[in-house]
C-alpha positions in Angstrom: 0.0 0.0 0.0 1.4 3.4 -1.0 0.7 6.3 1.4 0.7 10.0 1.3 -0.8 12.6 3.5 -1.8 16.3 3.4 -3.1 18.9 5.8 -4.2 22.5 5.4 -4.2 24.6 8.6 -3.6 28.2 9.3 -0.1 28.6 10.8 1.7 31.6 12.1 5.5 31.2 12.3 7.5 33.6 14.4 10.8 32.5 12.8 10.4 34.8 9.8 11.4 38.5 10.1 10.8 41.2 7.6 13.0 44.4 7.7 11.4 46.3 4.9 14.3 46.0 2.5 14.1 45.5 -1.2 16.5 42.5 -1.2 15.1 39.4 0.5 15.5 35.7 0.9 12.6 34.6 -1.3 12.7 30.8 -1.1 15.0 28.0 0.1 15.3 24.2 0.2 17.1 22.4 3.0 16.9 18.8 1.6 17.2 18.7 -2.2 16.5 15.2 -3.5 15.5 15.9 -7.1 14.4 19.5 -7.5 17.5 20.8 -9.3 21.1 19.8 -10.0 24.2 22.0 -9.9 27.0 22.1 -12.5 28.5 19.0 -11.1 25.2 17.1 -11.3 24.7 17.1 -7.5 21.4 17.8 -5.8 22.4 20.4 -3.2 20.5 22.7 -0.9 19.7 26.1 -2.4 18.7 29.6 -1.4 17.0 32.1 -3.7 17.3 35.9 -3.4 14.8 38.3 -4.9 15.3 42.0 -5.6 11.8 43.5 -5.3 13.1 47.1 -5.6 13.3 49.4 -8.6 17.1 49.5 -8.8 19.9 46.9 -9.2 21.8 45.8 -6.1 25.5 45.0 -6.2 26.1 42.1 -3.7 29.9 42.5 -3.4 30.7 42.0 0.3 27.2 40.9 1.3 27.0 37.9 3.6 24.9 34.7 3.8 25.0 32.6 6.9 23.3 29.8 8.8 24.7 31.3 12.1 23.4 34.8 13.2 26.6 35.2 15.3 28.7 34.9 12.1 26.8 36.9 9.5 29.7 36.8 7.0 30.2 33.0 7.0 30.0 33.2 3.2 30.6 36.5 1.3 29.3 37.3 -2.2 31.6 38.2 -5.0 31.1 41.2 -7.3 27.7 40.2 -8.7 24.6 42.3 -9.3 21.0 41.3 -9.0 18.8 43.4 -11.2 15.4 44.9 -10.2 12.7 42.2 -10.3 15.2 39.4 -10.8 16.1 36.3 -8.8 19.5 35.0 -7.8 20.1 31.3 -7.0 22.8 30.3 -4.6 23.6 26.6 -3.8 24.1 26.0 -0.1 26.4 23.1 -1.0 29.6 23.7 1.1 31.6 23.9 -2.1 32.5 27.6 -1.5 32.5 28.9 -5.1 32.5 32.6 -5.7 33.4 33.0 -9.4 31.6 35.8 -11.2 29.6 34.5 -14.1 29.4 30.9 -12.7 27.2 29.2 -10.2 27.5 30.5 -6.7 28.0 28.0 -3.8 28.2 28.8 -0.1 30.7 27.3 2.2 27.9 25.8 4.3 24.9 23.5 3.9 21.5 23.9 5.4 20.4 21.3 7.9 17.0 19.8 7.2 16.4 19.6 10.9 16.3 23.4 10.9 18.9 26.2 10.7 18.4 30.0 10.5 19.4 31.8 7.4 20.7 35.4 7.5 21.3 37.9 4.7 23.6 40.9 5.7 24.7 43.8 3.6 28.4 44.8 3.3 28.1 47.2 6.2 26.9 44.6 8.6 23.1 45.5 8.5 20.9 42.5 8.7 18.6 42.7 5.7 16.5 39.5 6.1 16.4 36.3 8.2 14.5 33.1 8.2 14.2 30.1 10.4 15.1 27.8 11.8 12.7 25.5 10.1 12.5 21.7 9.6 11.7 20.9 5.9 10.9 17.5 4.4 12.9 16.3 1.3 12.2 18.3 -1.9 9.9 20.7 -0.1 10.8 24.4 -0.2 9.7 27.3 1.8 9.1 30.6 0.1 7.2 33.9 -0.2 4.0 34.1 -2.2 3.6 36.6 -3.8 7.4 37.0 -4.3 8.9 39.4 -1.8 5.9 39.5 0.4 5.6 38.7 4.1 3.4 35.6 3.3 5.3 32.3 3.4 4.2 28.9 2.2 5.5 25.4 1.8 5.9 24.3 -1.8 5.8 20.6 -2.8 7.6 21.6 -6.0 10.2 24.4 -5.5 10.8 27.1 -8.1 14.5 27.8 -7.8 15.5 31.0 -9.7 11.9 31.5 -10.8 8.8 33.3 -9.5 6.7 31.6 -6.8 3.4 33.2 -7.8 2.1 30.4 -9.9 3.3 27.6 -7.6 0.8 25.7 -5.4 1.7 26.4 -1.7 0.5 25.1 1.6 0.3 26.8 5.0 1.6 23.9 6.9 3.1 20.4 6.6 1.7 17.3 8.1 3.3 14.7 10.3 3.6 11.1 9.0 0.5 8.9 9.6 0.6 6.2 12.2 0.1 2.5 11.1 -1.4 -0.1 13.4 1.0 -2.7 11.9 4.6 -2.5 10.8 5.5 -2.8 7.1 6.5 -6.3 5.9 5.1 -9.6 4.7 2.3 -11.4 6.5 0.9 -14.9 6.1 -2.6 -13.9 7.3 -4.8 -10.9 6.6 -5.6 -8.3 9.2 -7.4 -5.0 9.6 -5.1 -2.1 9.1 -5.9 1.2 10.8 -4.4 4.5 10.1 -4.3 7.7 12.2 -2.7 11.1 12.2 -1.8 13.5 15.1 -2.8 16.5 13.0 -6.3 17.6 14.0 -7.3 18.6 10.5 -5.2 16.0 8.8 -6.5 14.0 5.8 -4.9 10.6 5.0 -4.9 9.5 1.3 -4.0 6.0 0.3 -3.9 3.8 -2.8 -4.3 0.0 -3.3 -2.7 -0.1 -6.8 0.8 1.1 -6.1 0.3 4.5 -7.6 1.3 7.7 -5.8 -1.6 9.0 -3.6 -2.8 12.4 -4.8 -5.8 14.5 -3.7 -6.3 15.3 -7.4 -6.9 11.6 -8.2 -9.7 10.8 -5.7 -12.3 9.0 -7.8 -9.6 7.5 -10.1 -8.5 7.8 -13.7 -7.6 5.5 -16.6 -4.7 5.8 -19.0 -3.4 3.8 -21.9 0.2 2.5 -22.4 2.3 -0.1 -24.1 4.7 -2.4 -22.3 6.4 -3.5 -25.5 8.1 -1.3 -28.2 10.1 -2.4 -31.2 13.9 -2.4 -30.6 14.7 -2.7 -34.4 12.8 -2.4 -37.7 10.2 -5.1 -38.2 10.0 -6.1 -34.5 6.4 -6.3 -33.1 4.7 -3.5 -31.3 2.9 -4.4 -28.1 -0.8 -4.0 -27.8 -2.4 -0.9 -26.3 -3.1 -1.6 -22.6 -5.3 0.3 -20.2 -4.6 0.9 -16.5 -6.9 2.3 -13.8 -5.4 4.0 -10.7 -7.3 5.7 -7.9 -6.6 7.5 -4.6 -8.9 7.0 -1.6 -9.6 9.1 1.4 -9.1 7.1 4.6 
């Protein structure tokens, strides 16, 4: 049985501070499993900055850090972020600051939760976020871009606007199963529960990924055999039905 879960609740998080500046931390991901790869083909944490002002900002000497006591843990090279543009920085620990190439901080972000701080060259704290625990491939960002409204995104938008992304106000804890996973010789009644008061548990019985958009099911056609050389037979068109159920 494949499982997924979702919950929508109003959440206020005191870990986000807004200082009224044009340059902000707009989105970040602390556990990148597949959202984007860097120039080495690695999936690394990332931080997105956004210039919501009307003028370009030169970042030479600005600092990014995961430690408020060390605001210049990683320092930007002589790069400029234009008005209305985004800048992606990989929090990979690779420490790369070559102008015109990908930027990589000297630190990584812990998925258990670490603060992020953006400081200008004069030592003024421009923006800070966190600490916040994030699941794998889930990002946390502002929507609309640059606003004080933060959401969780199941699909991050590194280097792009967040405005069209589907966001959630909170994440849900994993559901509880009455039996451990494994193989059983006899059938039993499986019960599921969640600690989230407004939690909704979705499940499937066909091995497909549970999705709230597929409650009621859908059918699709496919072929399990394709010709590997001219003249080889083509497999017949098959149909499969998959459905998500609400527990």
